[in-house]
N, C-alpha and C positions, 0 to 999 in steps of 0.2 A: 666399368671397364669394357663390358660387352659392347655398349653403344659406341664407345670410343674406337674400338677395333673394327666395328662394322663400318664406321665412317672413314677410318684410315687403316685399311688392311696392311699397308706398308709398315705400320708400327709393330707388327708381330715380331720381327727379328729383334727390334729394340726391347720389347717387353720380355722376350726370352732371355736376352743378355742381362737385363736388369734383374730379372727373377733369379737367374743363375748366380749373379754376384751377391744378391741378397741372401740366397740360401747358403753360400759359402761363409758369409759374415755370421749368419745365425749359427752355423756349425762351429765356427771358431769360438763364438761366445759360449756355447754349450760345453765345448771341450775345455775352455778356460775355467769354467766353474768346476768341472771334473778335476782339473789339475790343482785348483785351490783346495779341493777336498783332500787331495793327497799331500798337501803342504808344499806344493811346487809353485814357482812363479811363472804364470802363463806367458807374460811378456818375454821373460828370459827364454822360455821354451820356444816360442815362435821366432825369437831372434836367432836362436841357434839353428832352427830349421831353415830359415831363410839364408843365413850365412853359409850353411853347408850346401844348399842346393843352388843358390843363385848369387852368393856373395862375391864370387870371383870367377875367373875363367875356368880354373880347375874344377870348382864346384859345379859350374854350369855344364862343363864337358861330361862330368860324371852323371849329372842328371840326364843328359842326352843318351848316355850309354844305357841307363835304365829304361829310358823312353823308347829306344829302338825296338826291342822285342814287343813292348806293349803296343806301339804304333802298328807293327806288322800284324799282330794278333787282332787288333781292333779292326783293321781293314778286312781281315778274314771273317770277321763277324758281320761287318756292315754290308758286304756284298750279298750274302744269302738273305739278309734281312730285307733287302729290296725286293726279293722274290717271295717274302713272307715265310722264310725258313729261319729256324733258330739253330745256329751253329755254336754249340757249347763245347765243341771238340778242338778248339785252337790249341789247347795244352797238349793233347795227344799228337796233333799234326806237327807241332813244334818238335816234339820228341822224335817223330819219324823223320823229320827233316834233319835233325842232328845225327840220327843213326845213318841215314843215307849219305850225309856229308862226310861222316867218318869213313864209311865204306869207300867213297870216292877218293879220299886221301890215301887210304891203304892200297888201293889197286891202280890208281891213275897218277900217283905223284911222280912217276918216272917219265911221264909224257913231256914233250918239248914245249918251250915257251910258256904261255899263259894257260895252256890246256888244263893243267891240274886245278887252277883256280876256277876256270870255267866249268869243269866237271863238278866241283864242289857246289857251285851256285845252281847248276842245272839239277844235280841229283838231290839236293836239299828241297828244291821245288817239287820234283817228281815224287819224293817220299811223302811230303805233306799232301800233295794232290791225290795220291793213292788213298791216304787216310781220310780225305774228304770225299773221295768218290764212293767209298764203301757205304757210308750212311746214305748218300744220295741214291745209290742203287737199291738199298734196302727200302728206301721211301718209295721209289718208283715201282719196283717189282713186287714188293711184299707189303706195302703200306705200313712200314714200321716208322713210328714217329722219330724224326731226326733228332729231337731234343734228347731222347733217351739213348739212342744209338751213338751219337757223338760223345755224350757224357761217358758211357760205358767204355768206349774205345780209348778214352784217355788212360784208363787204368791198364788196359792191354798194352798200350804203347810204352808206358812207364816201365812195366815189367819186362817188355821185350828189350828195352834199352838196358835194364839191369842184367838181363841174360847175357848180352854181348859183353858188357863191362866186366862182369864177374866170371864170364866163361871164355869163349874163344878169342876175344880181342884184348883180354887183360894184358897189361904190360908186365912181364915177369920180372923186369929189372926195377920195378917200383917198390919192392919190399912189401910192407904191410898196407900200402896205399892201394886202393881199388880204383884204377883208371886205365885208360888205353894209352898207347904211345902218343907222344906229342905230334901234332900236325907238322908236316914238312913246311918249310918256309914258303915254297912255291904254291902251297895250297891255302895259305892263310889269307883272310880278307885284309886288304890294305887299310891302314889307319892314318888319321891325321897325326903328323909328328908331334910328340909331346902329350898326346891324349890317347884315350882308348876308343874314340869315335871311329867307327869303321864303315865298311861298304854297306852294311845293313841300313844305315841312315838314308843313303841314296836310294836303295831298293824300296824302302818304306815310303819315301816322298814320291818316288816315281809311281809306286803302286796306287797311292791315294789320288794323285793327279790323273793317272790313266783311268782309274775307275770313275772319277768325276766326269771326265770328257766322254768316255764310252757310254755311261749311263744316261747322259743328257743329250748327246749329239750324234748317236749312231742308231741304226735300226736294231742292233742287238740290245742296246740299252732300252730302247722303246719297248721291245718285246719283253724284257725283264720287268719293266715297270707295269706293263699291261697285265702280265700274268700275275704279278704280285698283287695288283688291285683286284683282279677277278679271273681266276684260271679258266672259267667257262668262256668268258669273252675271248681270252687268248686262243682257246681251241677253235672257236667260231671264226677267228681271224686267220686261222690256218697255221698257227704257231705250234711247233712240236714241244709241248710242255715238258714231257719226260726228258727229252734230250737237253732242254734248257736247265732243268734241275741238276742233271748229272754234270753238265759243264760248269755251272756256277759253283757247285760244291767242290769240284776238283780244283778250280782256280783259287777258290778261297783257301782250301787246304794247302795249296802250293805256296801262297803268300805267307801263311803261318809257318810253313816249312822253312822259309828263309830266316825266320826268327831263330829257329833251332840251329840252322847253319851258321848264323852269326855268333851264337854262343860258343859253339865248339871250334869254329875256324878263326875266331878273333878273341873273345873274352876269356874263355877257359883254355883254349889251345888244344883241347882233347875232350873226349867223351868221358864223363864220370857220373856217378849216381847223383840225382837231384840237381841237374843242370838248370832247372827252372824252378824258382820259388813260387810259381803260380802265375807266370806272365800271361798264359792263355786265359785264365779266369779274370785277371785284371783287364786284359784287352776287351773281354766281353763287357765289363762295366764301362770302360772308356767309350766303346762304340755306342752304348746307350746314353752316356752323358753327352756325347756329341750328336745325339739324335740321328745316327747313321749318316751324318754329313761328312763326306770324304775329305773336304777341305778343312773342317773343324777338328777332325780327329788328331792331327799332329799337335795342335795347341793343347788339347786335353791330355794327350800322351805326355807332353812335357810337364804339364801341371801335376799329373799323377806321379810322373817320375820324380819330380821334386819332393812330393809328399812322401813317397817311399824312401827316398834317400834321406830326407830330413827326419823321418821316423827312426831310421837306424841310428842317427846321431843322438836322438833323445835318449836312447838306451845307454849311450856312453856318457854324455855330458850331465844328464839329470838322474841317471841310475834307474830309469823306468824299465819295468819288465816288458817283454815282447807283447804280452797281452794288452798292456796299456796303449802301446803304439798301434796295435790292430784296432783298438776301440777308436782312437783318433781318426784313423783312415776310414773306418766303417761309418762313423758319424757324418763325415764329409760326404761320402757317397750317398748315404741315406737322405740327407737334406737336399742334395741336388736332384736325385731321382724323384724324391717326394714332391719337389717343386714342379717337376715336369708333369707328374700325375695330376697335381692340383690345377695347373694351368690348362691341361687338356680336358679334364672332367668338368671343371667349374667355369671355364671361359670359352675355350676354342670350340668345344662341342655345341655351344649354343649360338655360334655364328654361322649364318647361312653360307654354304659352300660357294666359292667364287670360281668362275670358269678359269681354267689354267691352260696355257699353251702346251703343245705336245712335248716340248723340251723340258717341262717342269717335272719334279719328282712325283711319282705316283704315290697315293696314300698307302701306308703300311697296313697289311692285313695279316696279323700273326697267325702262323700255322697254315696259311693258304699256299699250296705248292703244287700238289700233284693234280 
């Protein structure tokens, strides 16, 4: 295969696609064996999953509903990755976006026209941006590893959300239910009639497209790719590496904040404990599955959204416990990411580097940032 790819470098995307599909098939075969051990019919299980996620318009719309926060969180992971940073904090940034969106509804819902909705969108972005800026600042000024700081801030954000829900923002008319007051109609994200698909889908697609265009066709994008490839070269070129790190982390956090805004301003309609079942961590996996390609992330988000939705159906139709569903999802992730490692280590690393135009994506360098 090495000699083939050396002669035809354009085949690399085809090889990646084929390897990804093969890894999915291998994962499904392994899961089928596992289901047989449990005495379940794997074909029936896969049929139920497909029917629930993609069988009709309602199922597909619900898949998109699950895919929206995953898409936004994946974009929030992919952008810092271009700079060589690991943003594991999309979950916390999502929660901060939800908190700030709720605050915007509480204090700005009486504004005229569409200003309440605009305030929710803006505040959810700013909340996530703040939670992304903090680990960026810790990295720049104190050399704190952003992987650790973003992960730890997730727990801070979740507990901060619980403080507001159980404390000052709790709806006293809700009885024993712990939640805030419902969002005003003027503050809610618009939805496609008859579905729960909301404004977050537009924000996610625009975020992915904008990142793709900016990273490949602007000076700022070239700066990010150069610093991600080699920070020393970026400094010699006159780029402000520290400022770039701060800006990238803030923008990434803001995108994840939109995911939280969508959950409280559209799906849940209010802030409550546990608004996210782990969308931020799933988005991290999706970003790596898509190899941080902003145009590929939406497709992988839909695929994973269908997997998550189909997994929930398995619990009902086949009586499988939640742990079994998690195993199914984990095996699929493992095989796809494992195929990526195998291709990189066994094939691509042995191919001489080809000259690339300035508009191409810079090689990833994990951890290179400051």
